[in-house]
N, C-alpha and C positions, 0 to 999 in steps of 0.2 A: 737556174743551170742544175741545180741539182738536184729534184723533183725530173728532171730530164734523164739526168746519170742514174739515177734511181729505177726508176721505170725501166733505163733497158739494161738493167741488174737483173733486176727481176724475169723479162723476160727470155734474158739470156740461161736462164735455169730452166724454162718450160721445153722438152720433151713431146715426142708425140701419145706416149701412154700419159702425162701430167694435160694436154688438152684434151684425151679422148674423153678424161677422166670426168675433169671438168661440163663438157660437154654432155656426159649422162649425168652430173648432176643438175645441172641450170633445166637440163630437159624434166630431170624429174618433178623437180620441183612446180614451174608450173601446170607440169601434166598433174600435178596430187591439187592445186588450188584448183582449178578445172574443174577436175573430178569430185573435189571434197573427201579423197581414200587417200591416204599415204601409200607412195609407190617410192622408192630409192636403188637404183640401178649402179649407186656410184660410190667411191669414196669419199671422204673429204678433201675438201680442197685444201684444207687452213685447219691448222687444231692450236688448241694451247696447252700447253705442257706446265707443272709445277713444279720449279724448282726448287720452292723452299714455302713454307706458313709462318717463316719468324722475319722479322722487320725490327729495325733500328729507331720507327718515329713511332708517334702516335693520334696516328691522322683520324679525327672523327668522318664517322659514316664507314669508317673500315675495321671491320672483325680482328686483319690479321693484327693492324697498329694497336684497336682497342684491346684486343685477347679477351677475345668474346667467341672462341671455336667453340663447338662441341663436338664437332669432328675430331680425328690425331691430326696431332703436328708431325712433321719432320722434314727432313731434306730429302729430296732425291737420288737416289746411287743411279752412280754409272753404268754401270752393269744393265740394268733393269730399262733406262732408259737409252743404250744402243738397240737393244734386242728387243723393243717396240719400235724403235722406228727400221728395224730393218725391216719389221712387217706394210707399213707404210710407204717406204720412201720412194719406191719406184710410179707412185702414186698422188705423193705428197706434195704441196709446190709450196705452201709456207708454214712458219711454226713460230710460233709465238712463243718466247721463253719467258713467261709470267700468266700470272691468276692472283694469288694471294702474296703476301710477303717481300721480300727484298731481294731477287737475284742472285746477288753475289756474293751473300752469306753464305751460299750454297760451295765449300771449299772448290769441287768437281764441274760446277758451271762454265766456265769456261772449255773445258777436257767436250765438256755433252755439245757446246757450241762447233767447238772442231769439228767434231764426228758429224755430226749431222751438215756444217758446211760443205763438210768434205764429200756427202753424199749428193749433191747440188742442188740441198734445200734453200729457199729464201728464210734466211732467220731474223730474229726482231726480239726485241726486249724491253722493257720499260723499267726505269732506275731512279731511285733519288740522289744519284750522283756521288755519297759520300763515301763509299768504298771506290772509286776512282783515282786511287794515288796512282805513280808514276806507274809504277809497274804491274798493277791490272790492266791501266790503260794500253802499255805497248803491248798486254796479252791480249787483250781485245781484239786489236788490229787483227794482230799473226791468227788469232783463230777463226776468224771470216766472218763475223758478223755483220751484216746485213745494212741492220736499221736501231739507230739504239735513241730509244725516245726518254727525254729527263726531263721529269716532271720538278718543273721550278714555280710553283704559282705567288709568288712577289718578288720585287724588285727591291725590297727594303728587306732587313731582319726582322719586325714587328711585323710587318704582313704577311711575312712569308710562312713565319714561323704561328701563324694565330690558325692555319691549318696544317700544315707541316709542324705538327707538333715536335720537342728536343729536336728539332734543324735545325743545320745552321748552313745560311746562303752563301756564306765565303767560302764552305767544302763544296758545294753545287757550282759554283763559277770557278773552284782552281781544279775540282775533278773536269766540268769543260772544256780546260782549256788542258789538260793534260792528253784526253780527247784526242785534240783535237791536233794538239803539235806531236802525237806520233804518229795520226793519222798520217801528216807530209812530210814528217820525217820519213819515213816506210813506204813512201811515194802509195797510197791508197787511195783507191776510191770509195772506200768501206770504210766505218758504217756511215751511211745514211743520218747527219746527227739532226736532230727534232727537239725542239726546245718544247713541251704539253705545259699546257699554264690551263688549268681548270678556274673556271670563273663562277666565283663568287662575291659575293654582297662584300667581307671588305677588301678584296682585290682589284674588282670590276673596274677604279680609276685608274690600275695598273698598268691596263692592256698594253698603249700606245709605248710607255718603259720598257715591257719584257722584247717587244718585237725592238727598241730599238737597241737594249741590250747583246739582242740576240746578231744583231749585224756585227756589233764592234768586234766582239770576239766570233765571228766566221761561222756562226751555227747555220747548218744547212734550211733551216724551215723551222715556223712557231704555228704552232697549233693550239686552236681552240679551243677548250674541252668547255660544253656544257654540263654541269652536274648534278648527279643523281640522288636524292637524297630520301629518306625513307620516311621518316614523319611529317609528309608534305601539307596536310588535309589542312590546319589550322595555320599553314606559316611555317616555316621557317628561317633562322639566321642568317642560314646558307645561299637561300635562294635570292639571284639576282637583282637588283630594282631596273636594270635595261632590259627589258623583254625579250631581247634576240638570241642571249644569253641563257634566258631561263627554261627548263625543260617543261614547267608547269604554268597554268592560268588560274588567276585570281577570279574567281567566279563572283556574282552580284551580291550574292549573299557572307562575303570573306570567307570563304571556303576556297580552296586550291584543286586545281584538277590538273594530272597528267593532260599535255595539249594533242598529243597523239590518239588516233581513234581506237587504239585496241585490236586491230582486225583479226581476224581467226585465221592466223598464218604465219609462218615466221623462216626467215631464210636462213637463217643461225642453224634449224634443225635439219638443213639438207645439206648444207655445204660445211660445216664446222662442229667443234663439241670441246669440252674440256675435258684431260688428265688431270687426276690431283697427283700429288706428290708420289702416293700408295700407291697409283695403277687404278683407280675411282674414276669414270667414265661419269661424269654429267655433262649435261646439254648445251649448257652456255655460261658467261660469266658470271650471269647473274644469281649463282645457284652458289653463293659465298661460301655457304657452308658445309656444301655437296652433300644437301637432305634428297635429292632424288637422285640417285644413284641408279642409271642405268645399265648397268655389269664393274665386271674388275678383272681387269689388263692379267690379276696374277691367277685368276680361274682360267678367262677364256681367250681365243683367241680375237682380237678386235675385229675383225671381219664379221664372227661370228657376233656380238655384242653389238655391230652397229645395226646388222641384218636383221638381230632378234626379233622376240616377238613383245620385250618389254620398250627396246628403243619405238619401234612399231607403232604398240599401245599410246606412247608418249606421244609420239606424232601426228594421231589419230584425233585421240585429245583435244590438242591444240586447232586444229581444224575445227572441232566439234565446237568449241568456246575456249580460248586463253582465259575468261574470267574465273575459271575454278582455278586456274594454276598460279598458286600464289607467285612465283616468283617472274611471271607472267603480267602482272597487275602495274608493275610499276615499272616496266621495258620501254627501252630508248628505239624498239622495232618502232620504225615510222617515224620517229623524232628527230629534229636534226641534233648531231652528236657533234660534229664539227659546225665551228660558228663559223 
């Protein structure tokens, strides 16, 4: 029932302008694939906006948690966020408040959620739930957030902390309870609350337990996510032993390869993009350190960037061969991300 309500909620936010834009984007993508040349008639259907680069945890495989950024770090400012959303709001359908970092660390985060929600945009975020105290939980419901993804990668403290380094499982459960309590008290249908369980070798035996925990708490949905790891060729301690939860395949010689065929196209480059906290536009969430900067929102309008020469050249290069683009070599495009 929760998925159905969430689906109707998303559909209720669509209007003629957003549907017409989505039609242009889909048409552009398939014609570009067929022609082998980048065509873009629409604007993004979905974007990710980075509230902050800061995080309270130290997860492996995460530059935020490991403090390994070479780019500038900081918090997204509400005024800049509003001015950017004003450029996009008539055609934008889906907004994710996440790239790197823990969104709730930004003190203006929920203010920005409220602004986007007030403009009829479907809003989502991903959190480690350590900041979902009673006050923040109530404010989250009141801000109008549509989807809340809670990362919970273990059902016991030792397993949870093996990936979510410095994390506290009790805080995650307490935060979940707070959100669900205020959702009920305020008689709100949103947010759609999801437990996201990143399946890695240390926690793969707890899949049934996380589903049971979600049911006991009243969480709407559990999503089992396959893990991207950086150094996978010679194996990695995080790669699951259960094949369906792994993005990688062990070859006869003992080396690992990514399962998908890495075809020379990418839906993300046509329907979405990522904005860093300081206004850099990057192609997708795999560019965690924002090395492929396709524009700066503090210098140019988004439309100028999206339809500009640099963006088109990046799309063209991918249509030729994605093997020459570093972030595309370990990409989930064509891979089963959700098991």
